[in-house]
SERO-681733 format. One line per 5 residues: number of its first residue (from 0); their letters; for each residue x, y, z of C-alpha. Coordinates in Angstrom, 1 decimal, m for minus. Example, Ala and Ser with C-alpha at 12.3 -4.5 7.8 and 13.67 -1.06 7.14 Angstrom:
<sites>
0> AS> 12.3/m4.5/7.8  13.7/m1.1/7.1
</sites>
This chain:
<sites>
0> MVMHI> m57.4/65.2/26.6  m60.4/66.4/24.8  m60.6/65.9/21.0  m62.6/68.5/19.0  m64.2/67.6/15.7
5> IDKSF> m64.1/71.3/14.6  m61.0/73.4/15.3  m61.6/76.2/17.8  m60.0/78.8/15.4  m62.5/77.7/12.7
10> VRTPR> m65.4/78.3/15.0  m64.1/81.8/15.9  m63.3/82.9/12.3  m64.9/80.6/9.7  m64.7/83.3/7.0
15> NYIIQ> m60.9/83.0/6.7  m61.1/79.2/6.1  m64.0/79.4/3.7  m62.3/82.1/1.6  m59.0/80.1/1.6
20> SLLAT> m60.8/77.0/0.4  m62.6/78.9/m2.3  m59.4/80.5/m3.6  m57.7/77.1/m3.7  m60.7/75.6/m5.6
25> VAVAI> m60.6/78.5/m8.1  m56.9/78.2/m8.6  m57.1/74.5/m9.4  m60.1/75.0/m11.7  m58.3/77.7/m13.7
30> ILYFV> m55.1/75.7/m14.0  m57.0/72.6/m15.1  m59.1/74.6/m17.6  m56.1/76.1/m19.3  m53.9/73.1/m19.2
35> NIFTE> m56.7/70.6/m20.0  m55.2/67.7/m18.0  m58.4/66.1/m16.7  m57.2/62.7/m17.9  m53.7/62.9/m16.3
40> AAIVA> m54.4/61.7/m12.8  m50.7/61.8/m11.6  m50.4/65.5/m12.7  m53.7/66.4/m11.0  m52.5/64.7/m7.8
45> ALGAS> m49.2/66.5/m7.8  m50.9/69.8/m8.5  m53.4/69.2/m5.6  m50.5/68.5/m3.2  m48.7/71.7/m4.3
50> IFIVF> m51.8/73.8/m3.9  m52.4/72.3/m0.5  m48.9/73.2/0.6  m49.3/76.8/m0.6  m52.7/77.4/1.0
55> AMPRS> m52.3/75.4/4.2  m48.7/76.1/5.0  m47.8/79.4/3.3  m44.9/80.2/5.6  m43.3/76.8/5.2
60> VTAQS> m40.0/76.3/3.4  m41.7/73.9/0.9  m44.2/76.7/0.0  m41.5/78.9/m1.5  m42.1/79.5/m5.1
65> RRLIG> m38.6/78.5/m6.1  m39.0/75.1/m4.5  m42.5/74.5/m5.9  m41.6/75.4/m9.5  m38.4/73.4/m9.3
70> GTLLG> m40.1/70.4/m7.9  m42.8/70.6/m10.5  m40.3/70.8/m13.3  m38.2/68.0/m12.0  m41.2/65.7/m11.3
</sites>
């Protein structure tokens, strides 16, 4: 079993991963700018986890908008 440091699909199409990372960064920056929650570490951690789910696993059941909004409101 050979372990690769960089995923083969990233080597073939790095543009998709870079754009996805930039979009996630911009989304977090916009939300933090408007909500002004830089001092609320727990909220920032939860927000980061939600954004990771949306961008890394968009077809997952947990990435559905209903579940994300409901989980955020309950948490």
